[in-house]
PyMOL Python script that loads the backbone (N, CA, C, O; Angstrom):
from pymol import cmd

cmd.read_pdbstr("""\
ATOM      1  N   MET A   1     -19.303  37.276 -45.061  1.00  0.00           N
ATOM      2  CA  MET A   1     -18.540  36.524 -43.728  1.00  0.00           C
ATOM      3  C   MET A   1     -18.501  35.578 -43.677  1.00  0.00           C
ATOM      4  O   MET A   1     -19.640  35.167 -43.899  1.00  0.00           O
ATOM      5  N   PRO A   2     -17.663  34.560 -43.453  1.00  0.00           N
ATOM      6  CA  PRO A   2     -17.643  33.591 -43.177  1.00  0.00           C
ATOM      7  C   PRO A   2     -18.731  33.021 -41.634  1.00  0.00           C
ATOM      8  O   PRO A   2     -18.701  33.759 -40.650  1.00  0.00           O
ATOM      9  N   ASN A   3     -19.519  31.857 -41.584  1.00  0.00           N
ATOM     10  CA  ASN A   3     -19.945  31.709 -40.213  1.00  0.00           C
ATOM     11  C   ASN A   3     -18.693  30.832 -38.800  1.00  0.00           C
ATOM     12  O   ASN A   3     -18.162  29.736 -38.627  1.00  0.00           O
ATOM     13  N   ARG A   4     -18.736  31.724 -38.343  1.00  0.00           N
ATOM     14  CA  ARG A   4     -17.489  31.785 -36.947  1.00  0.00           C
ATOM     15  C   ARG A   4     -18.235  30.703 -36.138  1.00  0.00           C
ATOM     16  O   ARG A   4     -19.452  30.529 -36.200  1.00  0.00           O
ATOM     17  N   VAL A   5     -17.569  30.148 -35.539  1.00  0.00           N
ATOM     18  CA  VAL A   5     -18.077  29.509 -34.675  1.00  0.00           C
ATOM     19  C   VAL A   5     -18.308  29.806 -33.062  1.00  0.00           C
ATOM     20  O   VAL A   5     -17.728  28.800 -32.653  1.00  0.00           O
ATOM     21  N   ILE A   6     -18.686  30.387 -32.025  1.00  0.00           N
ATOM     22  CA  ILE A   6     -18.716  30.852 -31.191  1.00  0.00           C
ATOM     23  C   ILE A   6     -18.897  30.117 -29.676  1.00  0.00           C
ATOM     24  O   ILE A   6     -19.871  29.480 -29.277  1.00  0.00           O
ATOM     25  N   ASP A   7     -17.613  30.423 -28.956  1.00  0.00           N
ATOM     26  CA  ASP A   7     -17.118  29.522 -27.670  1.00  0.00           C
ATOM     27  C   ASP A   7     -18.598  30.195 -26.743  1.00  0.00           C
ATOM     28  O   ASP A   7     -18.893  31.355 -26.457  1.00  0.00           O
ATOM     29  N   ASP A   8     -19.460  28.571 -26.402  1.00  0.00           N
ATOM     30  CA  ASP A   8     -20.880  28.026 -25.670  1.00  0.00           C
ATOM     31  C   ASP A   8     -20.333  29.598 -24.839  1.00  0.00           C
ATOM     32  O   ASP A   8     -20.933  30.635 -25.122  1.00  0.00           O
ATOM     33  N   ALA A   9     -19.027  29.624 -23.704  1.00  0.00           N
ATOM     34  CA  ALA A   9     -18.808  30.237 -22.550  1.00  0.00           C
ATOM     35  C   ALA A   9     -18.774  31.662 -22.945  1.00  0.00           C
ATOM     36  O   ALA A   9     -18.691  32.321 -21.909  1.00  0.00           O
ATOM     37  N   PHE A  10     -18.803  32.468 -24.040  1.00  0.00           N
ATOM     38  CA  PHE A  10     -18.584  33.265 -24.435  1.00  0.00           C
ATOM     39  C   PHE A  10     -19.864  33.941 -24.255  1.00  0.00           C
ATOM     40  O   PHE A  10     -20.061  34.802 -23.397  1.00  0.00           O
ATOM     41  N   ARG A  11     -20.875  33.449 -25.242  1.00  0.00           N
ATOM     42  CA  ARG A  11     -22.087  33.260 -25.838  1.00  0.00           C
ATOM     43  C   ARG A  11     -22.891  33.638 -24.367  1.00  0.00           C
ATOM     44  O   ARG A  11     -23.508  34.694 -24.227  1.00  0.00           O
ATOM     45  N   ARG A  12     -22.798  32.794 -23.504  1.00  0.00           N
ATOM     46  CA  ARG A  12     -23.481  32.541 -21.807  1.00  0.00           C
ATOM     47  C   ARG A  12     -22.848  34.320 -21.587  1.00  0.00           C
ATOM     48  O   ARG A  12     -23.613  35.137 -21.075  1.00  0.00           O
ATOM     49  N   GLN A  13     -22.010  34.575 -21.845  1.00  0.00           N
ATOM     50  CA  GLN A  13     -21.505  36.126 -21.100  1.00  0.00           C
ATOM     51  C   GLN A  13     -22.071  37.331 -21.876  1.00  0.00           C
ATOM     52  O   GLN A  13     -22.227  38.457 -21.404  1.00  0.00           O
ATOM     53  N   LEU A  14     -22.375  36.915 -23.211  1.00  0.00           N
ATOM     54  CA  LEU A  14     -22.938  37.912 -23.823  1.00  0.00           C
ATOM     55  C   LEU A  14     -24.836  37.773 -23.076  1.00  0.00           C
ATOM     56  O   LEU A  14     -25.576  38.659 -22.648  1.00  0.00           O
ATOM     57  N   ASP A  15     -24.946  36.979 -23.148  1.00  0.00           N
ATOM     58  CA  ASP A  15     -26.626  36.795 -22.926  1.00  0.00           C
ATOM     59  C   ASP A  15     -26.936  37.496 -21.410  1.00  0.00           C
ATOM     60  O   ASP A  15     -28.025  38.050 -21.261  1.00  0.00           O
ATOM     61  N   GLY A  16     -26.113  37.469 -20.459  1.00  0.00           N
ATOM     62  CA  GLY A  16     -26.196  38.191 -19.688  1.00  0.00           C
ATOM     63  C   GLY A  16     -25.862  37.174 -17.853  1.00  0.00           C
ATOM     64  O   GLY A  16     -26.148  37.392 -16.676  1.00  0.00           O
ATOM     65  N   PHE A  17     -25.087  36.016 -18.670  1.00  0.00           N
ATOM     66  CA  PHE A  17     -24.927  35.069 -17.676  1.00  0.00           C
ATOM     67  C   PHE A  17     -23.216  35.407 -16.857  1.00  0.00           C
ATOM     68  O   PHE A  17     -22.211  35.636 -17.531  1.00  0.00           O
ATOM     69  N   SER A  18     -23.225  35.366 -15.347  1.00  0.00           N
ATOM     70  CA  SER A  18     -21.712  35.333 -15.073  1.00  0.00           C
ATOM     71  C   SER A  18     -21.220  34.061 -14.241  1.00  0.00           C
ATOM     72  O   SER A  18     -21.857  33.066 -13.893  1.00  0.00           O
ATOM     73  N   LEU A  19     -19.734  34.448 -14.009  1.00  0.00           N
ATOM     74  CA  LEU A  19     -19.009  33.105 -13.848  1.00  0.00           C
ATOM     75  C   LEU A  19     -19.578  32.911 -12.371  1.00  0.00           C
ATOM     76  O   LEU A  19     -19.354  33.840 -11.595  1.00  0.00           O
ATOM     77  N   THR A  20     -20.002  32.255 -12.086  1.00  0.00           N
ATOM     78  CA  THR A  20     -20.694  32.067 -10.314  1.00  0.00           C
ATOM     79  C   THR A  20     -20.130  30.793  -9.370  1.00  0.00           C
ATOM     80  O   THR A  20     -20.343  29.614  -9.653  1.00  0.00           O
ATOM     81  N   THR A  21     -19.421  31.221  -8.271  1.00  0.00           N
ATOM     82  CA  THR A  21     -18.505  30.116  -7.431  1.00  0.00           C
ATOM     83  C   THR A  21     -19.535  29.741  -6.045  1.00  0.00           C
ATOM     84  O   THR A  21     -20.056  30.575  -5.304  1.00  0.00           O
ATOM     85  N   ALA A  22     -19.598  28.904  -5.990  1.00  0.00           N
ATOM     86  CA  ALA A  22     -20.082  28.552  -4.768  1.00  0.00           C
ATOM     87  C   ALA A  22     -19.091  27.993  -3.399  1.00  0.00           C
ATOM     88  O   ALA A  22     -18.180  27.282  -3.824  1.00  0.00           O
ATOM     89  N   HIS A  23     -19.076  28.077  -2.584  1.00  0.00           N
ATOM     90  CA  HIS A  23     -18.273  27.106  -1.890  1.00  0.00           C
ATOM     91  C   HIS A  23     -19.344  26.619  -0.540  1.00  0.00           C
ATOM     92  O   HIS A  23     -19.922  27.268   0.332  1.00  0.00           O
ATOM     93  N   ILE A  24     -19.268  25.125  -0.875  1.00  0.00           N
ATOM     94  CA  ILE A  24     -20.720  24.552   0.301  1.00  0.00           C
ATOM     95  C   ILE A  24     -19.577  23.701   1.005  1.00  0.00           C
ATOM     96  O   ILE A  24     -18.675  22.947   0.640  1.00  0.00           O
ATOM     97  N   LEU A  25     -20.047  24.180   2.138  1.00  0.00           N
ATOM     98  CA  LEU A  25     -19.355  23.242   3.450  1.00  0.00           C
ATOM     99  C   LEU A  25     -20.253  22.248   3.761  1.00  0.00           C
ATOM    100  O   LEU A  25     -21.427  22.538   3.990  1.00  0.00           O
ATOM    101  N   TYR A  26     -19.709  20.692   3.814  1.00  0.00           N
ATOM    102  CA  TYR A  26     -20.916  20.054   3.971  1.00  0.00           C
ATOM    103  C   TYR A  26     -20.603  18.504   5.342  1.00  0.00           C
ATOM    104  O   TYR A  26     -19.600  18.842   5.969  1.00  0.00           O
ATOM    105  N   ARG A  27     -21.061  17.266   5.826  1.00  0.00           N
ATOM    106  CA  ARG A  27     -20.741  17.010   6.935  1.00  0.00           C
ATOM    107  C   ARG A  27     -21.005  15.387   5.905  1.00  0.00           C
ATOM    108  O   ARG A  27     -22.035  15.192   5.260  1.00  0.00           O
ATOM    109  N   MET A  28     -20.342  14.823   5.943  1.00  0.00           N
ATOM    110  CA  MET A  28     -20.133  13.310   5.528  1.00  0.00           C
ATOM    111  C   MET A  28     -21.198  12.372   7.113  1.00  0.00           C
ATOM    112  O   MET A  28     -20.990  12.612   8.302  1.00  0.00           O
ATOM    113  N   PRO A  29     -22.062  11.546   6.665  1.00  0.00           N
ATOM    114  CA  PRO A  29     -22.525  10.658   7.518  1.00  0.00           C
ATOM    115  C   PRO A  29     -21.464   9.911   8.292  1.00  0.00           C
ATOM    116  O   PRO A  29     -21.213  10.110   9.481  1.00  0.00           O
ATOM    117  N   ASP A  30     -21.182   9.499   7.925  1.00  0.00           N
ATOM    118  CA  ASP A  30     -20.293   8.560   8.882  1.00  0.00           C
ATOM    119  C   ASP A  30     -19.318   9.872   9.834  1.00  0.00           C
ATOM    120  O   ASP A  30     -19.487   9.971  11.049  1.00  0.00           O
ATOM    121  N   ARG A  31     -18.479  10.656   9.194  1.00  0.00           N
ATOM    122  CA  ARG A  31     -18.132  11.835  10.261  1.00  0.00           C
ATOM    123  C   ARG A  31     -18.596  13.057  10.459  1.00  0.00           C
ATOM    124  O   ARG A  31     -18.168  14.097   9.957  1.00  0.00           O
ATOM    125  N   PRO A  32     -19.516  12.915  11.230  1.00  0.00           N
ATOM    126  CA  PRO A  32     -20.566  13.984  11.529  1.00  0.00           C
ATOM    127  C   PRO A  32     -20.107  14.944  12.024  1.00  0.00           C
ATOM    128  O   PRO A  32     -20.855  15.918  11.935  1.00  0.00           O
ATOM    129  N   VAL A  33     -18.413  15.262  12.940  1.00  0.00           N
ATOM    130  CA  VAL A  33     -18.170  16.199  13.667  1.00  0.00           C
ATOM    131  C   VAL A  33     -17.126  17.088  12.621  1.00  0.00           C
ATOM    132  O   VAL A  33     -17.060  18.296  12.848  1.00  0.00           O
ATOM    133  N   PHE A  34     -16.317  16.540  11.496  1.00  0.00           N
ATOM    134  CA  PHE A  34     -16.107  17.090  10.413  1.00  0.00           C
ATOM    135  C   PHE A  34     -16.824  17.980   8.947  1.00  0.00           C
ATOM    136  O   PHE A  34     -17.548  17.354   8.173  1.00  0.00           O
ATOM    137  N   LEU A  35     -16.615  18.974   8.793  1.00  0.00           N
ATOM    138  CA  LEU A  35     -16.791  19.929   7.791  1.00  0.00           C
ATOM    139  C   LEU A  35     -16.193  19.456   6.731  1.00  0.00           C
ATOM    140  O   LEU A  35     -14.998  19.189   6.858  1.00  0.00           O
ATOM    141  N   GLN A  36     -16.754  19.257   5.599  1.00  0.00           N
ATOM    142  CA  GLN A  36     -16.363  19.069   4.405  1.00  0.00           C
ATOM    143  C   GLN A  36     -16.039  19.901   3.601  1.00  0.00           C
ATOM    144  O   GLN A  36     -16.724  20.844   3.998  1.00  0.00           O
ATOM    145  N   SER A  37     -15.235  20.445   2.338  1.00  0.00           N
ATOM    146  CA  SER A  37     -15.854  21.265   1.782  1.00  0.00           C
ATOM    147  C   SER A  37     -15.471  20.824   0.265  1.00  0.00           C
ATOM    148  O   SER A  37     -14.408  20.223   0.110  1.00  0.00           O
ATOM    149  N   PHE A  38     -16.170  21.058  -0.694  1.00  0.00           N
ATOM    150  CA  PHE A  38     -16.733  21.521  -2.120  1.00  0.00           C
ATOM    151  C   PHE A  38     -17.278  23.044  -2.998  1.00  0.00           C
ATOM    152  O   PHE A  38     -18.232  23.802  -2.828  1.00  0.00           O
ATOM    153  N   LEU A  39     -15.817  22.998  -4.256  1.00  0.00           N
ATOM    154  CA  LEU A  39     -16.207  24.113  -4.627  1.00  0.00           C
ATOM    155  C   LEU A  39     -17.400  23.616  -6.215  1.00  0.00           C
ATOM    156  O   LEU A  39     -17.666  22.517  -6.703  1.00  0.00           O
ATOM    157  N   TRP A  40     -17.811  24.944  -6.556  1.00  0.00           N
ATOM    158  CA  TRP A  40     -18.809  24.153  -7.335  1.00  0.00           C
ATOM    159  C   TRP A  40     -18.553  25.340  -8.356  1.00  0.00           C
ATOM    160  O   TRP A  40     -18.685  26.465  -7.874  1.00  0.00           O
ATOM    161  N   GLN A  41     -18.234  25.261  -9.582  1.00  0.00           N
ATOM    162  CA  GLN A  41     -18.143  26.918 -10.580  1.00  0.00           C
ATOM    163  C   GLN A  41     -19.169  26.566 -11.566  1.00  0.00           C
ATOM    164  O   GLN A  41     -19.387  25.392 -11.863  1.00  0.00           O
ATOM    165  N   HIS A  42     -19.842  27.608 -12.110  1.00  0.00           N
ATOM    166  CA  HIS A  42     -20.525  27.877 -13.318  1.00  0.00           C
ATOM    167  C   HIS A  42     -20.615  29.158 -13.946  1.00  0.00           C
ATOM    168  O   HIS A  42     -20.134  30.251 -13.646  1.00  0.00           O
ATOM    169  N   TYR A  43     -21.444  28.717 -15.021  1.00  0.00           N
ATOM    170  CA  TYR A  43     -21.556  29.899 -15.647  1.00  0.00           C
ATOM    171  C   TYR A  43     -23.209  29.895 -15.049  1.00  0.00           C
ATOM    172  O   TYR A  43     -23.923  28.912 -15.244  1.00  0.00           O
ATOM    173  N   ASP A  44     -23.835  31.425 -14.114  1.00  0.00           N
ATOM    174  CA  ASP A  44     -25.175  31.239 -13.856  1.00  0.00           C
ATOM    175  C   ASP A  44     -25.692  32.550 -13.933  1.00  0.00           C
ATOM    176  O   ASP A  44     -24.981  33.254 -14.651  1.00  0.00           O
ATOM    177  N   VAL A  45     -26.819  33.229 -13.386  1.00  0.00           N
ATOM    178  CA  VAL A  45     -27.511  34.495 -13.277  1.00  0.00           C
ATOM    179  C   VAL A  45     -27.769  34.706 -12.250  1.00  0.00           C
ATOM    180  O   VAL A  45     -28.516  34.097 -11.484  1.00  0.00           O
ATOM    181  N   ALA A  46     -26.961  35.926 -12.063  1.00  0.00           N
ATOM    182  CA  ALA A  46     -27.829  36.821 -10.465  1.00  0.00           C
ATOM    183  C   ALA A  46     -28.858  37.602 -11.108  1.00  0.00           C
ATOM    184  O   ALA A  46     -28.980  38.218 -12.167  1.00  0.00           O
ATOM    185  N   PRO A  47     -29.596  37.338 -10.027  1.00  0.00           N
ATOM    186  CA  PRO A  47     -29.501  36.676  -8.362  1.00  0.00           C
ATOM    187  C   PRO A  47     -30.295  35.510  -8.128  1.00  0.00           C
ATOM    188  O   PRO A  47     -30.371  34.743  -7.168  1.00  0.00           O
ATOM    189  N   GLU A  48     -30.759  35.553  -9.030  1.00  0.00           N
ATOM    190  CA  GLU A  48     -31.625  34.056  -9.098  1.00  0.00           C
ATOM    191  C   GLU A  48     -30.954  32.810  -8.874  1.00  0.00           C
ATOM    192  O   GLU A  48     -31.199  32.000  -7.980  1.00  0.00           O
ATOM    193  N   PHE A  49     -29.865  32.717  -9.996  1.00  0.00           N
ATOM    194  CA  PHE A  49     -28.709  31.514  -9.758  1.00  0.00           C
ATOM    195  C   PHE A  49     -29.486  30.060  -9.539  1.00  0.00           C
ATOM    196  O   PHE A  49     -29.481  29.206  -8.653  1.00  0.00           O
ATOM    197  N   PRO A  50     -30.175  30.240 -10.853  1.00  0.00           N
ATOM    198  CA  PRO A  50     -31.034  28.937 -11.573  1.00  0.00           C
ATOM    199  C   PRO A  50     -30.302  27.560 -11.698  1.00  0.00           C
ATOM    200  O   PRO A  50     -31.069  26.634 -11.436  1.00  0.00           O
ATOM    201  N   GLU A  51     -29.109  27.187 -12.005  1.00  0.00           N
ATOM    202  CA  GLU A  51     -28.128  26.656 -12.466  1.00  0.00           C
ATOM    203  C   GLU A  51     -27.802  25.821 -10.629  1.00  0.00           C
ATOM    204  O   GLU A  51     -27.795  24.634 -10.302  1.00  0.00           O
ATOM    205  N   LEU A  52     -27.582  27.038  -9.839  1.00  0.00           N
ATOM    206  CA  LEU A  52     -26.990  26.773  -8.345  1.00  0.00           C
ATOM    207  C   LEU A  52     -27.930  25.959  -7.681  1.00  0.00           C
ATOM    208  O   LEU A  52     -27.710  24.851  -7.191  1.00  0.00           O
ATOM    209  N   ARG A  53     -29.119  26.659  -7.700  1.00  0.00           N
ATOM    210  CA  ARG A  53     -30.532  25.997  -7.012  1.00  0.00           C
ATOM    211  C   ARG A  53     -30.730  24.328  -8.139  1.00  0.00           C
ATOM    212  O   ARG A  53     -31.023  23.233  -7.662  1.00  0.00           O
ATOM    213  N   ARG A  54     -30.571  24.495  -9.061  1.00  0.00           N
ATOM    214  CA  ARG A  54     -30.956  22.998  -9.780  1.00  0.00           C
ATOM    215  C   ARG A  54     -29.421  21.907  -8.741  1.00  0.00           C
ATOM    216  O   ARG A  54     -29.753  21.008  -7.968  1.00  0.00           O
ATOM    217  N   PHE A  55     -28.147  22.209  -8.939  1.00  0.00           N
ATOM    218  CA  PHE A  55     -27.464  21.388  -8.101  1.00  0.00           C
ATOM    219  C   PHE A  55     -27.269  21.004  -6.873  1.00  0.00           C
ATOM    220  O   PHE A  55     -26.606  20.045  -6.478  1.00  0.00           O
ATOM    221  N   LEU A  56     -28.096  22.079  -6.037  1.00  0.00           N
ATOM    222  CA  LEU A  56     -28.339  22.123  -4.572  1.00  0.00           C
ATOM    223  C   LEU A  56     -29.283  21.392  -4.048  1.00  0.00           C
ATOM    224  O   LEU A  56     -29.466  21.147  -2.855  1.00  0.00           O
ATOM    225  N   GLU A  57     -30.204  20.857  -5.452  1.00  0.00           N
ATOM    226  CA  GLU A  57     -31.391  20.241  -5.442  1.00  0.00           C
ATOM    227  C   GLU A  57     -31.223  18.959  -5.664  1.00  0.00           C
ATOM    228  O   GLU A  57     -31.769  17.921  -5.288  1.00  0.00           O
ATOM    229  N   PHE A  58     -30.384  19.237  -6.329  1.00  0.00           N
ATOM    230  CA  PHE A  58     -29.573  17.452  -7.172  1.00  0.00           C
ATOM    231  C   PHE A  58     -28.962  16.911  -5.960  1.00  0.00           C
ATOM    232  O   PHE A  58     -29.108  15.703  -5.770  1.00  0.00           O
ATOM    233  N   TRP A  59     -28.001  17.910  -4.719  1.00  0.00           N
ATOM    234  CA  TRP A  59     -27.673  17.377  -4.274  1.00  0.00           C
ATOM    235  C   TRP A  59     -28.370  17.058  -2.959  1.00  0.00           C
ATOM    236  O   TRP A  59     -28.038  16.121  -2.233  1.00  0.00           O
ATOM    237  N   ASP A  60     -29.392  17.936  -2.701  1.00  0.00           N
ATOM    238  CA  ASP A  60     -30.511  17.065  -1.170  1.00  0.00           C
ATOM    239  C   ASP A  60     -31.149  15.732  -1.847  1.00  0.00           C
ATOM    240  O   ASP A  60     -31.667  14.972  -1.028  1.00  0.00           O
ATOM    241  N   ARG A  61     -31.206  15.264  -3.397  1.00  0.00           N
ATOM    242  CA  ARG A  61     -32.168  14.549  -3.541  1.00  0.00           C
ATOM    243  C   ARG A  61     -31.074  13.376  -3.525  1.00  0.00           C
ATOM    244  O   ARG A  61     -31.608  12.370  -3.057  1.00  0.00           O
ATOM    245  N   GLU A  62     -29.606  13.121  -3.902  1.00  0.00           N
ATOM    246  CA  GLU A  62     -28.585  12.286  -4.428  1.00  0.00           C
ATOM    247  C   GLU A  62     -27.616  12.246  -3.761  1.00  0.00           C
ATOM    248  O   GLU A  62     -26.978  11.234  -4.050  1.00  0.00           O
ATOM    249  N   ILE A  63     -26.855  13.177  -2.525  1.00  0.00           N
ATOM    250  CA  ILE A  63     -26.278  12.843  -2.008  1.00  0.00           C
ATOM    251  C   ILE A  63     -26.023  12.588  -0.160  1.00  0.00           C
ATOM    252  O   ILE A  63     -25.667  13.646   0.359  1.00  0.00           O
ATOM    253  N   GLU A  64     -26.074  12.091   0.269  1.00  0.00           N
ATOM    254  CA  GLU A  64     -26.202  11.499   1.354  1.00  0.00           C
ATOM    255  C   GLU A  64     -25.480  12.577   2.774  1.00  0.00           C
ATOM    256  O   GLU A  64     -25.983  12.646   3.896  1.00  0.00           O
ATOM    257  N   GLY A  65     -24.373  13.230   2.373  1.00  0.00           N
ATOM    258  CA  GLY A  65     -23.814  14.732   3.056  1.00  0.00           C
ATOM    259  C   GLY A  65     -24.457  15.824   3.274  1.00  0.00           C
ATOM    260  O   GLY A  65     -24.264  16.705   2.435  1.00  0.00           O
ATOM    261  N   PRO A  66     -25.270  16.099   4.255  1.00  0.00           N
ATOM    262  CA  PRO A  66     -26.107  17.266   4.526  1.00  0.00           C
ATOM    263  C   PRO A  66     -25.253  18.668   4.433  1.00  0.00           C
ATOM    264  O   PRO A  66     -24.089  18.790   4.814  1.00  0.00           O
ATOM    265  N   ILE A  67     -26.086  19.730   3.834  1.00  0.00           N
ATOM    266  CA  ILE A  67     -25.555  20.659   3.689  1.00  0.00           C
ATOM    267  C   ILE A  67     -25.001  21.525   5.028  1.00  0.00           C
ATOM    268  O   ILE A  67     -25.691  21.385   6.038  1.00  0.00           O
ATOM    269  N   HIS A  68     -23.824  22.403   5.134  1.00  0.00           N
ATOM    270  CA  HIS A  68     -23.940  23.101   6.307  1.00  0.00           C
ATOM    271  C   HIS A  68     -24.420  24.561   6.045  1.00  0.00           C
ATOM    272  O   HIS A  68     -25.247  25.126   6.761  1.00  0.00           O
ATOM    273  N   SER A  69     -23.590  25.341   4.527  1.00  0.00           N
ATOM    274  CA  SER A  69     -23.460  27.092   4.508  1.00  0.00           C
ATOM    275  C   SER A  69     -23.235  26.328   2.997  1.00  0.00           C
ATOM    276  O   SER A  69     -22.860  25.239   2.562  1.00  0.00           O
ATOM    277  N   VAL A  70     -23.613  27.352   2.610  1.00  0.00           N
ATOM    278  CA  VAL A  70     -22.823  27.464   0.884  1.00  0.00           C
ATOM    279  C   VAL A  70     -22.680  29.533   0.832  1.00  0.00           C
ATOM    280  O   VAL A  70     -23.462  30.448   1.091  1.00  0.00           O
ATOM    281  N   GLU A  71     -21.316  29.452   0.377  1.00  0.00           N
ATOM    282  CA  GLU A  71     -21.122  30.838   0.190  1.00  0.00           C
ATOM    283  C   GLU A  71     -20.817  31.278  -1.089  1.00  0.00           C
ATOM    284  O   GLU A  71     -19.776  30.932  -1.648  1.00  0.00           O
ATOM    285  N   VAL A  72     -21.896  32.246  -1.761  1.00  0.00           N
ATOM    286  CA  VAL A  72     -21.770  32.499  -3.667  1.00  0.00           C
ATOM    287  C   VAL A  72     -20.997  33.654  -3.555  1.00  0.00           C
ATOM    288  O   VAL A  72     -20.912  34.481  -2.647  1.00  0.00           O
ATOM    289  N   ALA A  73     -20.321  33.542  -4.891  1.00  0.00           N
ATOM    290  CA  ALA A  73     -19.441  34.672  -5.211  1.00  0.00           C
ATOM    291  C   ALA A  73     -19.737  34.877  -7.347  1.00  0.00           C
ATOM    292  O   ALA A  73     -19.773  34.021  -8.230  1.00  0.00           O
ATOM    293  N   HIS A  74     -19.869  36.268  -7.389  1.00  0.00           N
ATOM    294  CA  HIS A  74     -19.646  35.922  -9.061  1.00  0.00           C
ATOM    295  C   HIS A  74     -19.332  37.143  -9.670  1.00  0.00           C
ATOM    296  O   HIS A  74     -19.245  38.179  -9.011  1.00  0.00           O
ATOM    297  N   ALA A  75     -19.150  37.095 -10.921  1.00  0.00           N
ATOM    298  CA  ALA A  75     -18.213  37.957 -11.392  1.00  0.00           C
ATOM    299  C   ALA A  75     -18.517  38.162 -13.060  1.00  0.00           C
ATOM    300  O   ALA A  75     -18.166  37.383 -13.946  1.00  0.00           O
ATOM    301  N   LYS A  76     -19.110  39.162 -13.191  1.00  0.00           N
ATOM    302  CA  LYS A  76     -19.792  39.343 -14.269  1.00  0.00           C
ATOM    303  C   LYS A  76     -18.178  39.899 -15.111  1.00  0.00           C
ATOM    304  O   LYS A  76     -17.424  40.786 -14.714  1.00  0.00           O
ATOM    305  N   LEU A  77     -18.020  38.979 -16.420  1.00  0.00           N
ATOM    306  CA  LEU A  77     -17.021  39.467 -16.816  1.00  0.00           C
ATOM    307  C   LEU A  77     -16.934  40.031 -17.984  1.00  0.00           C
ATOM    308  O   LEU A  77     -15.889  40.642 -18.209  1.00  0.00           O
ATOM    309  N   ILE A  78     -17.945  39.995 -19.003  1.00  0.00           N
ATOM    310  CA  ILE A  78     -18.111  40.709 -20.345  1.00  0.00           C
ATOM    311  C   ILE A  78     -19.592  41.172 -20.191  1.00  0.00           C
ATOM    312  O   ILE A  78     -20.317  40.782 -19.276  1.00  0.00           O
ATOM    313  N   GLY A  79     -19.859  41.777 -20.875  1.00  0.00           N
ATOM    314  CA  GLY A  79     -21.423  42.536 -20.829  1.00  0.00           C
ATOM    315  C   GLY A  79     -22.072  43.056 -22.290  1.00  0.00           C
ATOM    316  O   GLY A  79     -21.490  43.979 -22.858  1.00  0.00           O
ATOM    317  N   PRO A  80     -23.086  42.562 -22.806  1.00  0.00           N
ATOM    318  CA  PRO A  80     -23.168  43.275 -24.061  1.00  0.00           C
ATOM    319  C   PRO A  80     -22.697  44.807 -24.610  1.00  0.00           C
ATOM    320  O   PRO A  80     -22.371  45.274 -25.702  1.00  0.00           O
ATOM    321  N   ALA A  81     -22.823  45.235 -23.460  1.00  0.00           N
ATOM    322  CA  ALA A  81     -22.332  46.929 -24.274  1.00  0.00           C
ATOM    323  C   ALA A  81     -21.029  46.961 -23.572  1.00  0.00           C
ATOM    324  O   ALA A  81     -20.816  48.158 -23.384  1.00  0.00           O
ATOM    325  N   GLU A  82     -20.237  46.407 -23.179  1.00  0.00           N
ATOM    326  CA  GLU A  82     -19.077  46.184 -23.473  1.00  0.00           C
ATOM    327  C   GLU A  82     -18.361  45.765 -24.222  1.00  0.00           C
ATOM    328  O   GLU A  82     -17.304  46.394 -24.159  1.00  0.00           O
ATOM    329  N   TRP A  83     -18.333  44.866 -25.076  1.00  0.00           N
ATOM    330  CA  TRP A  83     -17.336  44.339 -26.059  1.00  0.00           C
ATOM    331  C   TRP A  83     -18.202  45.198 -27.325  1.00  0.00           C
ATOM    332  O   TRP A  83     -19.332  45.604 -27.593  1.00  0.00           O
ATOM    333  N   ARG A  84     -16.467  45.140 -28.010  1.00  0.00           N
ATOM    334  CA  ARG A  84     -16.970  45.835 -29.434  1.00  0.00           C
ATOM    335  C   ARG A  84     -16.450  45.441 -30.463  1.00  0.00           C
ATOM    336  O   ARG A  84     -15.428  45.049 -29.899  1.00  0.00           O
ATOM    337  N   ARG A  85     -16.265  45.196 -31.533  1.00  0.00           N
ATOM    338  CA  ARG A  85     -15.423  44.499 -32.787  1.00  0.00           C
ATOM    339  C   ARG A  85     -14.425  45.528 -32.910  1.00  0.00           C
ATOM    340  O   ARG A  85     -14.701  46.724 -32.814  1.00  0.00           O
ATOM    341  N   VAL A  86     -12.923  44.948 -33.184  1.00  0.00           N
ATOM    342  CA  VAL A  86     -11.901  45.748 -33.528  1.00  0.00           C
ATOM    343  C   VAL A  86     -11.410  45.512 -35.129  1.00  0.00           C
ATOM    344  O   VAL A  86     -11.069  44.415 -35.569  1.00  0.00           O
ATOM    345  N   ASP A  87     -11.439  46.521 -35.756  1.00  0.00           N
ATOM    346  CA  ASP A  87     -11.011  46.032 -37.319  1.00  0.00           C
ATOM    347  C   ASP A  87      -9.724  46.436 -37.324  1.00  0.00           C
ATOM    348  O   ASP A  87      -9.202  46.165 -38.405  1.00  0.00           O
ATOM    349  N   GLY A  88      -9.006  46.964 -36.578  1.00  0.00           N
ATOM    350  CA  GLY A  88      -7.192  47.288 -36.719  1.00  0.00           C
ATOM    351  C   GLY A  88      -6.692  46.309 -35.963  1.00  0.00           C
ATOM    352  O   GLY A  88      -7.155  45.358 -35.332  1.00  0.00           O
ATOM    353  N   VAL A  89      -5.129  46.983 -36.277  1.00  0.00           N
ATOM    354  CA  VAL A  89      -3.931  46.420 -35.428  1.00  0.00           C
ATOM    355  C   VAL A  89      -2.794  47.129 -35.300  1.00  0.00           C
ATOM    356  O   VAL A  89      -1.854  47.209 -36.091  1.00  0.00           O
ATOM    357  N   LEU A  90      -2.999  47.831 -33.851  1.00  0.00           N
ATOM    358  CA  LEU A  90      -2.265  48.452 -33.285  1.00  0.00           C
ATOM    359  C   LEU A  90      -0.474  47.503 -33.392  1.00  0.00           C
ATOM    360  O   LEU A  90      -0.166  46.502 -32.744  1.00  0.00           O
ATOM    361  N   VAL A  91       0.290  48.155 -34.279  1.00  0.00           N
ATOM    362  CA  VAL A  91       1.319  47.523 -33.262  1.00  0.00           C
ATOM    363  C   VAL A  91       2.437  48.442 -32.808  1.00  0.00           C
ATOM    364  O   VAL A  91       2.601  49.579 -33.253  1.00  0.00           O
ATOM    365  N   LEU A  92       3.462  47.654 -31.561  1.00  0.00           N
ATOM    366  CA  LEU A  92       4.508  48.974 -30.985  1.00  0.00           C
ATOM    367  C   LEU A  92       5.402  47.920 -31.391  1.00  0.00           C
ATOM    368  O   LEU A  92       5.367  46.733 -31.717  1.00  0.00           O
ATOM    369  N   HIS A  93       6.267  48.920 -31.221  1.00  0.00           N
ATOM    370  CA  HIS A  93       7.903  48.579 -31.175  1.00  0.00           C
ATOM    371  C   HIS A  93       8.561  47.781 -30.118  1.00  0.00           C
ATOM    372  O   HIS A  93       9.774  47.579 -30.162  1.00  0.00           O
TER     373      HIS A  93
END
""", "prot")
cmd.dss("prot")
cmd.show_as("cartoon", "prot")
cmd.util.cbc("prot")
cmd.orient("prot")
């Protein structure tokens, strides 16, 4: 069997990662009355969310806009028990 390249996102899903979306509301220092919105999306492991935690730590350290709130949603798109190889093709007219 030839060596096939597997997409990194697909491999991460097989390893238990899920697509995670974070909706971040923050305030800019020059306009503290207004809330700004930022969407972050990455493959992460629920419920610890280490990638999201790393990003939020970066935000606190490097970005001047203080975070007001973070809403997190994740969807497990595929898992090891849900995937199976198909060897045949079914043709419908």
